[in-house]
C-alpha positions in Angstrom: -48.9 -46.8 -53.9 -47.3 -45.2 -50.8 -49.4 -45.5 -47.6 -50.7 -41.8 -46.9 -50.5 -40.2 -43.8 -52.6 -37.0 -42.5 -51.2 -35.1 -39.8 -53.3 -32.7 -37.9 -50.9 -30.0 -36.2 -47.7 -28.3 -38.2 -45.4 -27.5 -35.2 -42.3 -29.2 -34.0 -44.2 -32.5 -33.7 -46.1 -32.4 -36.9 -43.0 -31.0 -38.9 -41.1 -33.8 -37.2 -43.2 -36.6 -38.2 -43.3 -35.3 -41.5 -39.8 -35.6 -41.9 -39.5 -39.0 -40.8 -42.1 -40.1 -42.9 -41.4 -38.7 -46.0 -37.7 -40.0 -45.8 -39.5 -43.4 -45.6 -41.5 -42.8 -48.6 -45.0 -42.2 -47.1 -47.1 -39.7 -48.6 -47.7 -37.3 -46.2 -50.2 -34.1 -45.5 -49.6 -31.9 -42.9 -52.7 -29.2 -41.6 -51.6 -26.3 -39.4 -54.1 -23.9 -37.9 -51.9 -20.8 -38.0 -50.6 -18.7 -41.1 -47.3 -19.1 -39.8 -45.4 -22.6 -39.5 -43.6 -23.7 -36.2 -46.4 -23.7 -33.5 -45.2 -22.4 -30.6 -41.3 -22.4 -31.8 -42.4 -20.0 -34.4 -41.1 -16.3 -35.0 -43.3 -13.7 -36.7 -43.3 -10.1 -37.7 -44.7 -7.5 -35.4 -47.5 -6.3 -37.8 -47.1 -2.9 -39.2 -43.8 -2.4 -37.6 -41.9 -2.5 -40.8 -41.6 1.0 -42.9 -39.9 2.3 -46.0 -39.4 -1.6 -47.2 -38.1 -2.8 -43.9 -39.2 -6.1 -42.4 -41.2 -6.1 -39.5 -39.6 -6.4 -36.3 -39.0 -10.1 -35.2 -41.2 -11.3 -32.3 -41.7 -14.9 -31.0 -44.0 -16.6 -28.6 -41.0 -17.4 -26.3 -37.4 -17.7 -26.8 -35.5 -20.8 -28.0 -33.2 -22.7 -25.9 -31.3 -25.8 -27.0 -29.9 -27.7 -23.7 -27.0 -29.9 -24.7 -28.9 -33.0 -23.6 -31.3 -32.2 -26.7 -30.8 -35.1 -28.8 -34.0 -35.7 -30.9 -34.3 -32.2 -32.4 -30.7 -31.5 -32.9 -30.5 -34.9 -34.8 -33.4 -33.8 -37.0 -31.7 -30.1 -37.7 -28.5 -31.7 -38.6 -30.7 -33.3 -41.5 -32.0 -30.3 -43.0 -30.2 -28.1 -45.6 -29.6 -24.7 -45.1 -28.7 -22.0 -47.8 -26.2 -22.7 -50.7 -23.6 -25.4 -50.6 -23.7 -27.9 -47.8 -25.0 -26.0 -45.0 -27.2 -27.5 -42.4 -29.6 -26.1 -39.9 -27.9 -27.0 -37.1 -25.1 -25.1 -38.0 -27.1 -22.1 -37.0 -26.7 -23.0 -33.1 -24.5 -21.1 -31.2 -23.1 -21.4 -27.8 -23.8 -19.0 -24.7 -21.3 -18.8 -22.1 -23.0 -17.5 -19.4 -26.2 -17.5 -17.3 -26.9 -14.3 -15.1 -28.7 -14.2 -11.6 -30.2 -11.0 -11.5 -31.7 -9.6 -7.9 -33.2 -6.3 -7.0 -30.6 -3.4 -6.2 -27.8 -6.1 -5.9 -25.1 -6.8 -8.3 -25.9 -9.7 -10.8 -24.1 -13.1 -10.6 -22.7 -14.6 -13.7 -22.7 -18.3 -13.6 -20.7 -20.3 -16.3 -22.9 -22.3 -18.9 -20.5 -24.8 -20.1 -17.4 -26.7 -19.1 -14.4 -24.3 -18.9 -12.4 -24.1 -22.3 -10.6 -20.7 -21.4 -8.7 -18.7 -19.0 -12.0 -16.5 -18.7 -14.1 -19.6 -18.2 -11.6 -20.7 -15.3 -12.1 -17.4 -13.5 -15.8 -17.5 -14.0 -16.0 -21.2 -12.8 -13.7 -19.9 -9.8 -15.8 -16.9 -9.2 -19.2 -18.8 -9.4 -17.8 -21.3 -6.5 -16.8 -18.3 -4.5 -20.4 -16.9 -4.9 -21.8 -19.9 -3.6 -19.5 -20.4 -0.9 -19.3 -16.5 0.3 -22.9 -16.2 0.9 -23.4 -13.9 -2.3 -26.8 -15.9 -3.0 -27.6 -15.8 0.6 -27.8 -19.6 0.8 -25.7 -21.1 4.0 -23.2 -23.7 3.6 -25.7 -25.9 5.3 -28.2 -25.1 2.9 -25.7 -26.2 -0.1 -24.4 -29.2 1.7 -28.3 -30.2 2.2 -29.3 -29.5 -1.4 -26.2 -31.2 -2.7 -27.3 -34.2 -1.0 -30.7 -34.2 -2.6 -29.2 -33.9 -5.8 -26.9 -37.0 -4.9 -30.0 -38.8 -4.1 -31.4 -38.2 -7.5 -28.2 -39.2 -9.4 -27.7 -42.3 -7.4 -31.5 -43.4 -7.5 -32.2 -46.0 -10.1 -34.7 -45.3 -12.7 -37.3 -47.6 -11.3 -37.3 -45.5 -8.1 -37.7 -42.3 -9.7 -40.8 -43.4 -11.8 -42.4 -45.2 -9.2 -41.4 -43.1 -6.1 -40.0 -39.7 -7.0 -43.1 -39.2 -9.6 -45.4 -39.1 -6.7 -43.3 -36.3 -4.4 -43.5 -32.8 -5.1 -40.3 -31.0 -5.5 -40.8 -28.7 -2.4 -41.2 -31.8 -0.1 -38.5 -33.6 -2.0 -35.8 -30.9 -1.3 -37.4 -30.1 2.2 -37.8 -26.4 1.1 -40.3 -25.9 3.9 -37.5 -26.2 6.5 -34.9 -24.2 4.8 -34.0 -20.5 4.6 -36.0 -18.2 2.3 -32.8 -18.1 -0.3 -33.3 -21.4 -0.4 -36.9 -21.6 -1.1 -36.6 -18.8 -3.6 -33.6 -20.2 -5.4 -33.8 -23.9 -5.2 -37.3 -24.2 -4.8 -39.2 -21.7 -6.8 -36.3 -20.6 -9.0 -35.7 -24.0 -10.3 -39.5 -24.9 -11.2 -41.1 -21.7 -11.9 -38.7 -19.7 -14.2 -37.3 -22.9 -16.0 -40.3 -25.0 -16.5 -43.2 -23.0 -15.6 -44.3 -25.2 -12.8 -45.2 -24.7 -9.3 -42.7 -26.2 -6.6 -45.4 -27.6 -4.2 -47.0 -29.5 -7.1 -44.4 -30.4 -9.7 -42.9 -34.1 -10.1 -39.5 -34.6 -8.4 -39.1 -36.9 -11.5 -39.4 -34.5 -13.9 -37.6 -31.6 -12.1 -35.0 -33.7 -10.6 -34.2 -35.4 -14.1 -33.9 -32.1 -16.1 -31.9 -30.6 -13.5 -29.5 -33.2 -13.5 -29.1 -33.3 -17.1 -28.6 -29.5 -17.0 -26.2 -29.8 -14.1 -23.9 -32.9 -16.1 -24.2 -30.6 -19.3 -22.3 -27.8 -17.8 -19.5 -30.0 -16.1 -18.9 -32.4 -18.9 -16.2 -31.2 -21.6 -18.4 -30.4 -24.8 -20.6 -27.8 -26.4 -22.5 -25.5 -24.1 -25.7 -26.6 -22.0 -27.2 -23.5 -23.2 -27.3 -23.2 -27.2 -29.7 -20.4 -29.0 -30.2 -19.8 -32.9 -28.4 -17.3 -34.6 -31.3 -15.6 -36.3 -35.2 -15.1 -36.1 -36.4 -18.9 -35.4 -38.5 -19.2 -39.0 -35.6 -17.4 -41.0 -32.9 -20.2 -39.6 -34.7 -23.3 -39.0 -38.6 -23.8 -39.7 -38.8 -21.9 -43.1 -35.7 -23.9 -44.3 -37.2 -26.9 -43.0 -40.5 -26.6 -44.9 -38.8 -25.8 -47.7 -37.0 -29.3 -47.5 -40.2 -31.1 -46.8 -42.1 -29.5 -49.7 -39.2 -30.6 -51.8 -39.7 -34.1 -51.0 -43.6 -33.8 -51.8 -44.8 -33.1 -48.3 -48.3 -31.0 -48.6 -48.2 -28.6 -45.9 -51.5 -26.4 -45.6 -51.4 -23.4 -43.4 -54.6 -21.8 -42.1 -56.0 -25.2 -42.0 -57.9 -26.0 -38.8 -58.9 -29.5 -37.7 -62.4 -29.4 -36.5 -63.5 -33.1 -36.6 -62.3 -36.6 -37.4 -64.4 -39.7 -38.6 -64.5 -42.6 -36.7 -66.6 -46.0 -38.1 -66.0 -47.9 -34.7 -62.8 -49.7 -36.1 -60.8 -47.2 -38.1 -60.5 -43.4 -38.5 -61.8 -42.6 -41.9 -61.3 -38.8 -42.7 -60.6 -35.7 -40.9 -62.5 -32.7 -41.5 -60.6 -29.1 -41.6 -61.5 -25.5 -42.1 -59.7 -23.6 -44.7 -60.7 -20.1 -45.1 -64.3 -20.3 -44.2 -64.9 -23.5 -46.1 -64.8 -27.3 -44.9 -62.7 -29.8 -46.4 -62.6 -33.8 -46.0 -59.1 -35.2 -46.1 -58.5 -39.0 -46.4 -55.8 -41.0 -45.6 -54.5 -44.4 -44.3 -53.1 -43.3 -41.0 -53.7 -40.1 -39.0 -51.4 -38.4 -36.5 -52.8 -36.1 -34.1 -49.7 -33.3 -33.5 -52.1 -30.9 -32.0 -51.8 -29.5 -28.3 -53.7 -31.3 -25.9 -56.6 -28.6 -25.6 -57.0 -29.0 -29.3 -57.1 -32.8 -29.2 -59.8 -33.1 -26.5 -62.0 -31.0 -29.1 -61.7 -33.7 -31.8 -62.4 -36.8 -29.3 -65.8 -38.5 -29.7 -67.5 -41.0 -27.2 -67.2 -43.8 -29.7 -63.2 -43.0 -29.9 -63.0 -43.3 -26.0 -65.0 -46.5 -26.1 -62.3 -47.9 -28.4 -59.3 -46.3 -26.5 -60.6 -45.6 -23.0 -56.7 -44.4 -22.4 -57.8 -41.4 -24.4 -60.0 -40.0 -21.5 -57.2 -38.9 -19.3 -56.4 -36.4 -22.1 -59.3 -34.2 -20.7 -57.4 -34.1 -17.2 -54.3 -33.4 -18.9 -56.1 -30.5 -20.6 -56.6 -28.9 -17.0 -53.1 -29.2 -15.9 -51.6 -26.5 -18.2 -49.7 -23.3 -17.0 -48.7 -20.0 -18.9 -45.4 -19.4 -20.2 -45.5 -16.6 -22.7 -43.2 -14.1 -24.1 -42.4 -10.5 -24.6 -39.8 -8.7 -26.8 -38.6 -5.6 -25.8 -36.6 -3.5 -28.8 -34.2 -1.1 -27.8 -32.7 1.8 -29.3 -29.1 0.7 -28.3 -28.1 -3.1 -27.9 -27.5 -3.9 -23.8 -26.0 -7.5 -23.9 -26.9 -8.0 -20.4 -24.7 -11.2 -20.4 -23.7 -13.8 -22.8 -26.7 -15.8 -22.3 -29.7 -16.1 -20.5 -30.8 -13.8 -17.4 -33.1 -15.2 -14.6 -34.4 -12.7 -12.5 -34.9 -14.1 -9.0 -36.5 -11.5 -7.5 -39.2 -10.9 -10.1 -42.7 -11.8 -9.1 -43.5 -12.8 -12.4 -40.6 -15.1 -12.8 -39.1 -13.4 -15.7 -36.2 -14.7 -18.0 -34.8 -13.2 -20.7 -31.9 -13.0 -23.6 -30.2 -10.3 -25.4 -30.5 -11.7 -28.8 -28.5 -9.4 -31.3 -25.2 -10.3 -29.7 -26.0 -13.8 -31.0 -27.2 -12.9 -34.5 -24.3 -12.0 -36.2 -25.6 -12.2 -39.5 -28.8 -10.3 -39.0 -28.8 -6.5 -39.6 -31.6 -5.0 -37.3 -31.4 -2.0 -39.3 -33.6 -3.8 -42.0 -36.1 -4.4 -39.8 -39.1 -1.9 -38.2 -37.9 1.9 -38.6 -34.3 0.9 -38.9 -33.4 2.4 -35.3 -33.8 -0.8 -33.3 -30.3 -2.0 -32.0 -31.0 -4.5 -29.4 -33.8 -7.0 -28.5 -34.3 -8.4 -25.0 -36.7 -11.6 -25.5 -38.3 -12.1 -22.3 -40.4 -15.2 -21.0 -42.9 -14.4 -18.4 -43.7 -17.6 -16.1 -45.7 -16.6 -13.2 -49.1 -15.2 -14.1 -51.1 -15.5 -11.0 -48.7 -13.5 -8.3 -49.2 -9.9 -7.9 -46.6 -7.6 -9.5 -45.1 -4.5 -8.5 -48.3 -2.4 -9.5 -50.4 -4.9 -7.1 -51.8 -6.9 -10.0 -51.6 -10.3 -11.5 -50.2 -10.4 -15.2 -53.5 -12.3 -15.9 -55.4 -9.3 -14.6 -53.2 -6.5 -16.6 -54.0 -5.1 -19.7 -51.5 -5.4 -22.8 -50.1 -1.9 -21.9 -49.9 -2.8 -18.1 -48.2 -6.1 -19.0 -45.4 -4.0 -20.9 -44.8 -1.5 -18.4 -44.8 -4.2 -15.3 -42.2 -6.5 -17.1 -40.0 -3.4 -18.0 -40.1 -2.1 -14.7 -39.2 -5.6 -13.0 -36.4 -5.8 -15.3 -34.9 -2.3 -14.7 -35.2 -3.2 -10.8 -33.1 -6.2 -11.5 -30.4 -5.0 -13.4 -30.0 -1.7 -12.0 -28.4 -1.4 -8.7 -26.4 1.5 -6.9 -24.9 3.8 -9.2 -25.0 1.2 -12.1 -27.8 1.9 -14.6 -28.0 -0.9 -17.5 -31.3 0.1 -18.8 -33.2 3.4 -19.0 -36.7 4.7 -20.5 -34.8 6.6 -23.2 -33.4 3.3 -24.7 -36.8 1.8 -25.0 -38.2 1.7 -28.6 -41.2 -0.7 -28.0 -42.8 -4.0 -27.4 -44.2 -7.1 -29.1 -46.4 -9.2 -27.0 -47.2 -12.9 -27.7 -50.4 -12.6 -29.9 -51.7 -15.9 -28.6 -52.7 -13.7 -25.4 -56.1 -11.9 -25.6 -58.2 -9.9 -23.3 -61.7 -10.9 -22.5 -64.4 -9.5 -19.9 -61.4 -8.1 -18.0 -58.8 -10.8 -17.9 -56.6 -12.1 -20.1 -56.8 -15.5 -22.2 -54.0 -17.8 -23.5 -54.5 -19.9 -26.6 -51.4 -21.6 -26.2 -50.8 -22.7 -22.4 -48.0 -25.4 -21.5 -48.3 -28.6 -19.9 -46.4 -29.0 -16.8 -45.3 -32.0 -15.1 -47.5 -32.5 -11.9 -46.9 -35.0 -9.4 -48.6 -38.3 -10.2 -49.4 -37.3 -13.6 -47.4 -39.7 -15.7 -50.1 -42.4 -15.7 -52.3 -40.0 -17.3 -50.3 -39.3 -20.4 -50.8 -41.7 -23.5 -48.5 -43.6 -25.8 -47.9 -42.8 -29.2 -49.9 -45.6 -30.4 -53.5 -45.5 -29.6 -55.9 -48.6 -29.7 -57.3 -47.5 -32.7 -55.2 -49.0 -35.0 -54.6 -46.2 -37.6 -54.4 -43.2 -35.0 -51.4 -41.7 -33.6 -50.6 -39.1 -31.1 -47.5 -36.7 -31.6 -46.9 -33.9 -28.9 -45.5 -32.8 -25.8 -47.8 -34.7 -23.8 -47.2 -38.2 -25.0 -45.0 -40.4 -22.9 -41.3 -39.8 -23.8 -38.2 -40.2 -22.3 -37.5 -36.3 -22.4 -40.7 -36.3 -20.1 -40.9 -32.3 -19.6 -43.0 -30.4 -22.2 -40.4 -29.2 -24.8 -39.3 -29.2 -28.6 -37.2 -32.0 -27.6 -40.3 -33.8 -26.1 -42.4 -33.1 -29.3 -40.0 -34.4 -31.6 -39.5 -37.5 -29.4 -42.9 -38.3 -29.7 -43.0 -37.6 -33.3 -40.2 -40.3 -33.9 -42.4 -42.7 -31.6 -45.6 -42.1 -33.8 -43.7 -42.8 -36.9 -42.0 -46.1 -35.5 -45.8 -47.2 -34.8 -47.1 -46.3 -38.0 -44.2 -48.4 -39.3 -44.9 -51.3 -37.2 -48.6 -51.2 -38.0 -47.8 -51.3 -41.8 -45.3 -53.9 -41.5 -42.4 -51.7 -43.2 -39.0 -52.7 -43.3 -37.9 -49.2 -43.2 -35.4 -48.3 -40.3 -36.7 -47.1 -37.3 -36.5 -43.7 -35.8 -33.6 -43.2 -33.3 -35.1 -42.7 -29.9 -32.7 -41.8 -27.0 -33.0 -42.0 -23.5 -31.7 -39.1 -21.1 -28.0 -39.8 -20.3 -26.1 -39.6 -16.8 -22.5 -40.6 -16.5 -21.4 -43.8 -16.2 -19.6 -43.2 -13.3 -22.9 -43.4 -11.2 -24.1 -46.6 -12.8 -22.8 -48.6 -9.8 -24.5 -46.7 -7.3 -27.8 -46.7 -9.4 -27.4 -50.6 -9.6 -26.8 -50.9 -5.7 -30.2 -48.7 -5.4 -32.0 -50.9 -8.0 -31.2 -53.8 -5.9 -32.5 -52.1 -2.7 -35.7 -50.8 -4.6 -36.6 -54.5 -5.9 -35.9 -55.5 -2.0 -38.6 -53.0 -1.2 -35.9 -51.0 0.7 -35.6 -46.9 0.9 -33.0 -45.2 -0.8 -29.7 -45.0 1.3 -26.2 -43.9 0.5 -24.2 -45.9 3.2 -22.7 -48.0 0.3 -21.9 -44.9 -1.7 -20.0 -43.4 1.2 -18.2 -46.7 1.6 -17.2 -46.7 -2.0 -15.7 -43.4 -1.9 -13.6 -43.9 1.2 -12.3 -47.0 -0.4 -11.9 -45.1 -3.8 -9.9 -42.7 -2.1 -7.9 -45.5 -0.5 -7.2 -47.1 -3.6 -6.4 -44.0 -5.5 -3.9 -42.7 -2.8 -2.2 -46.2 -3.2 -2.1 -46.2 -7.0 -0.8 -42.6 -6.9 2.1 -44.0 -4.6 2.7 -47.1 -7.0 2.8 -44.6 -9.9 5.2 -42.3 -9.1 8.1 -44.3 -9.9 6.4 -46.0 -13.3 7.2 -45.4 -16.5 3.4 -45.0 -17.3 3.2 -42.6 -14.3 5.8 -40.5 -16.2 4.1 -40.6 -19.4 0.7 -39.3 -17.8 2.4 -36.5 -15.8 4.3 -35.1 -18.8 3.0 -32.1 -20.1 1.1 -31.6 -23.2 0.0 -28.5 -24.9 -3.6 -30.1 -25.9 -3.5 -32.0 -22.1 -7.1 -31.9 -20.7 -7.9 -29.3 -17.9 -7.9 -30.9 -14.4 -11.5 -31.4 -13.8 -11.7 -33.2 -17.4 -8.8 -35.4 -16.4 -10.9 -36.3 -13.1 -13.9 -37.2 -15.4 -11.8 -39.5 -17.5 -10.2 -40.9 -14.6 -13.1 -42.5 -12.9 -14.8 -43.3 -16.3 -14.3 -46.8 -17.2 -15.4 -46.0 -20.9 -12.9 -43.4 -21.3 -10.5 -43.5 -24.5 -7.5 -45.9 -24.0 -4.5 -43.9 -22.6 -6.7 -41.4 -20.8 -5.9 -42.9 -17.5 -3.7 -45.8 -16.3 -5.1 -49.5 -16.6 -3.9 -50.3 -13.2 -6.2 -47.4 -11.9 -9.2 -48.5 -14.4 -8.6 -52.1 -12.9 -8.9 -50.8 -9.1 -12.0 -48.7 -9.9 -13.8 -51.8 -11.6 -12.5 -54.0 -8.4 -14.1 -51.5 -6.1 -17.3 -51.3 -7.9 -17.7 -55.2 -7.8 -17.0 -55.5 -4.2 -19.3 -53.0 -3.3 -22.3 -54.3 -5.9 -21.8 -57.7 -4.1 -21.8 -56.2 -0.3 -24.8 -54.5 -1.5 -26.7 -57.4 -2.5 -25.9 -59.1 1.0 -26.8 -56.3 2.8 -30.2 -55.7 1.2 -30.9 -59.5 1.7 -29.8 -59.2 5.1 -32.4 -56.2 5.6 -35.3 -58.1 4.2 -34.7 -61.1 6.3 -34.6 -58.5 9.3 -38.0 -57.2 8.1 -36.9 -53.6 7.3 -40.2 -52.1 6.1 -40.3 -51.3 2.4 -40.3 -47.9 0.9 -43.4 -46.1 0.2 -44.3 -43.6 -2.4 -43.6 -40.7 0.0 -41.6 -42.3 2.5 -38.3 -40.6 1.3 -39.3 -37.3 0.2 -37.0 -35.6 3.0 -35.1 -38.6 4.6 -33.0 -36.4 6.7 -29.9 -35.1 5.5 -27.5 -37.4 3.6 -23.8 -37.0 4.3 -22.6 -37.3 0.8 -18.6 -36.7 1.5 -16.6 -39.2 3.7 -15.5 -37.9 7.0 
């Protein structure tokens, strides 16, 4: 008889755990509170909006976003059948090509969202650069140079320094925002943290913000899929429902409207769980139990006896108090207004709005089959700031649903309409759908689905997937994962970790779930190794050797180019080919020692490796010398600002 696993929670984590378990021959039963599967990722119909046999208009908690660095959730999507034939859910991901920055009364700025592939992309990338260098974003050259230095510090810092030191430094201090221009503070301080991850720059962990920012940055400049992918239809239609059908076909029992209200612990193991289904309580028994619930729901299930058995569970009560709000509103339009081919960030919006025009990506969806048949476009908006006054002088939390709708519409109009250009007009407006997890109580707004945020020094509070109770496991976005940030990707990774722990507990010989660390280009690995030497010696981050290495590498490059001028190998590499890489792609291959053979000369690869070895050896000697001289060790906050760092050799 197969071991039985009870999963409490049927969102991305619960579905992911069920998927991995059922494919390893476990009996699986999932209990989901809501009447719609998918948790925060779900889409749903706006009740009562469909008439004359049409479907209800599609709504959602917030728009879905699949960065290129996501590997766990997309790996799962690649194993979910879709439609007739051999289709897969992952085929429903489509690339965006632009991200638009919108300001009040000023022209928008489109930023490329992928490595250039076409001449249009090349023009866009060139225009992007001119926007930054010409001050269109009000950032000075000194702002850009300084921020570039801080990004360089992150990518050349070892993982150990990030985990031990940058975790304890807030993003605002790390980038020295207090001493920079207002535009720097707005875009690179508040903008990166508030609009993208619903965190506040003055309290968000530099480890988390820095790691994710670097991932997105490298996603853009590295050839391949777009860093910004979206689904080609409502989430439940093109992902969640096909997933659920597949799991049920494999024998998973998935129960909607089934709320976990208690777990029974005998001092040794979890014996059962109690769920409420339609007003009646049901006891469910299993061999193993997975809590795939948000932290605010898990804490209600923990008992003093469970905490005594695993004291680490007590930290969940603290995590429950460090959540923020990121909730969505959909704006239905009588005509489609695709503001850009991707997401919009409303830089001047006091409520930190972001949005995407969805119809352009839903090529196989006819909106005429929804609502009253007159909706032509959907602007799906996320609200990430709920405690700052809007244009109406009120915070989002203090507004009624009607006031929220009116204020969001006004903030977006002011952001996209400028001069004689009017993209959004009141007569285009059809209606709204506000996230149903929001409700009004005693004059203020309550949120049933807040979002965990990564505050400074909170990693230590987060639990592992395996608890000290031998048959209890955690699978949710607050679990310790490589992904770190509370996202669908983190939820899926946490589920994989929980399943691996169950496999270990059962002594199963089944293959373990793949778990991937965040990837950064190998070209920076030598610099991170140098920093690891300094870190283990108690020394602060320093880029002197980086600049030295770049200078030496530049000299070697010039020498090699001269040598190659007359060589046969050089002639071959200079030969024109119709499928030859674009210049920046060639540059990446040139300095990547793991590149495919033939993408660069052997001489060049060997010279690069030699430079790395020499600099690494010099770094070890320098670190030893500084330690002998009594250079004070680095502290948790000691290199938060660190002064300006020159990243380009003079």
